[in-house]
N, C-alpha and C positions, 0 to 999 in steps of 0.2 A: 732755587740754587744756592747753595753755600756760597759766600763771595769769599774771597781772600784775604784774611788778617793777618798782620804779624805783630808779631808782639819781642819782647824781648825774653829768649829764655835763661832759664836761671844756671845752667851749667857752662854757658857761654861768658859767664861773668865771676864765677868762681875760680881761685885758683887753683891750677893742676892738682896741688897735693893736700884739698881743704876735703876733709874724711865724705863730707855731702857728695862733694864733685868724683870720688873716688869710689862709693857705694852705686851712685849715677852709673859713670862708666859701665859699671858691674851688670845693672840691669839692661845695660843696651845691647850688652852680650846676650843676652838671654832676648829680648824684644825684636834684635836683627834675627836668633835664630827662627823665633816664629813669624816672623814676615816672612824670611826665605829671601832676604834681601841677596846673597852669596850666590843663592841656587841663580834667581831670577837673572841676576846681571852675566853669571857662567855660561847659562843657558843661551843668553840674548849674543852673547858676544863669539860663542862656538859656531853658531848656526848662520853665521853674516865672512867669519873668517875662519873656514876651517883647514886651512893649510898656513894660515899665516901665525907669524908669531913675533911678540912685538921685542923692542930692543932694550927699550926702558918703559917702567909702568909708573905714572905719576897718583896719587891716591891724595886726591882733594880733600881738606879736612879730618884728615886720617884717624883723628882722635888717638887711642891707644893701641890701634894696628890691628887688631883683631876682625876687621871686615875683612882687610886684604888678607889676610892669613889664612882666613878661609876663601876667601874667591882661587888665589891660587891654585889651592888642593885642587879644583874643581877643571883647572885646565895644567891638564899634564904635558900638555903640547910645549910651555914655557921653557925654553932651554936654560942651562947653568952660566951665568953668568949673565942674567940679564938682570939691568938695574932695576931697583924698588922702591921709589922715593914717595916717602912718607911727608905730607906737607899741612904741618897745623900752625896756627897760632900760638897755642899752646906746647909745651914740652910735657906733654902724656903720654908719648910711646911706651909701652910695655917691654921691659928686659927680655923678658920670655918672648914676646910675639920677634922682638929682633932678632934672638939667636934661632929662633926657626925658622926665619928665613933664611938668614946667613945658614945654618943647616940644610936646606934644599938647595943650595950654592947659587942665589943671588947676592947681589952688591947690592944691600940695602944702606939706607942715607935717610937721618932724620932729619927733614927742614922745617925749622921753627920759623914761619914768615907767615905773614898775609897770603892768603894764594891766590888774587888776582895782583895782587905788585909782584908776586913771583913769577908768575908767568908771563906779566911784561918783559922782567929783566930776563927771561933765557931766550937762547937761540933757540931756531925751529932746529929740530932735530928728527933723523928721518927713524921711522918706528917706533912713534912716540904714542902712548895709548893712556888717557885720562881715565881716572875714574873719581866719580863723586855718589857717596854712599849718605844718605840724610844729609846734605850740606846745602843743594840749590835752592831749597826752601827759605835757608836765614836770610836771603835777598829780594828788596823791593825791585819792582818790573826791570826799569832802568840801570841798577847796578848788576843786577842777573844779566840784562843786555848785554853789558861790558866784561862780564865774567866768561859767556859764552862767546863773545867773538877774539876772546883772549886764547882760548883754549881752540876754536876752531883756526887760528894761526897758525898753532902750534902743535896739533896732536895730527896723528891721520884715522883717531879713532878716539869716540869719547861715548861713554856708556854711564847711566844715572839711575837710582833707584829712590824715591823720593814717597815721603807718604801721600798716600791720595786724599785726595780734601772730597767730604762725602759723611754722610749721616753715620754710615755702619761705623767705619773706621772713626769717629768722633766717639761714639758710644763706646767702642773697645777699648779708645785709649783712656776712657775713665772709670776702668774698669782693673787697670795694674795693678790695684792693692791688692787684687787675687794672688797674683803670684810675688807678689812682698817687697815691689818696688819701693821708691824712698820718696819724700815728697819733692824734689825734685826733678825726678823722672815723672812723677804723675803731672804735677805742672808743667813740665815741660811737653809732654806728649800730647796734650790738649792744645797747645799753643803750635805745634809742630804739624796737626794735623788739618787746623785752620790757616796756616801756612801753605798748605799743601797746593797738590797738582791735579788739572783735569786734565782732557784731552784736546789735546794740541795748544795747549798755553805754552811750551816750552819752544815746540816747532814753530812758534810764531816768533818767539825770542831767536832764534838760531838766527845767525847771517844769511842773506839770502844769496845762495851761492848753487848753481846748480853742480858743481861740481860733487854735492854730499848726496848721500840718500839719509832720510831719518824715518824713526821710526818711534811710535809715542803711542803706549797703552797701559791698561790695568794691567798688575802682574800681582798676583793671588788675591788675596783679600782685601791687604790694606795697603798697596803698593803701588805706587805710579812710577815706570819705567820708558827712560828714554834713551836713544843711541844713535849717535851719527855716526858714520860711517865714508871715508874720503873715497870716491870713487876714482 
């Protein structure tokens, strides 16, 4: 079994406007499309909440915002006026993404902040859904436990898609040169898979509370899906 290991990802250390960072975020759009994370998460959420709609969507580690834009396109039940918050330490949101979200009728806000600190500062609001795409794997276990506790205190639903830790995803991560990925992306992809998750690992870190229904499973060839819904 491949043990989980964490290393610093280069994209996290580069300024948002560094050409290497800009290129890597462009690569991540293509990688997200290949992984199908927006599709996996939209399908999972729709399956458990077919009649429900959130009042507020929080995307942790939003990056340029392309992921949440892809995700909302797959949830037609979202009502105009829904608040969408893109939370990231770096000011990296793409203006075109913000415009597209606003054109859909959402109230979109960019938040430049540490995700855990920001969550802890927020009041609990009914109808809050939290999303995380390729974000949780950055955290060591105790810090991740703290983050999940903060999410559970503020959200009614949480859905995440992360790298699936395993030999096949690791092999695929080493082939990204074939799609023209830059050096930052190629380095970070390998690091991400080694820091990814396998069955039950996120559920074990979620607060022990019978008021939640949890799902955790493989999603597609490369991804690991976690869903928590308040009962």
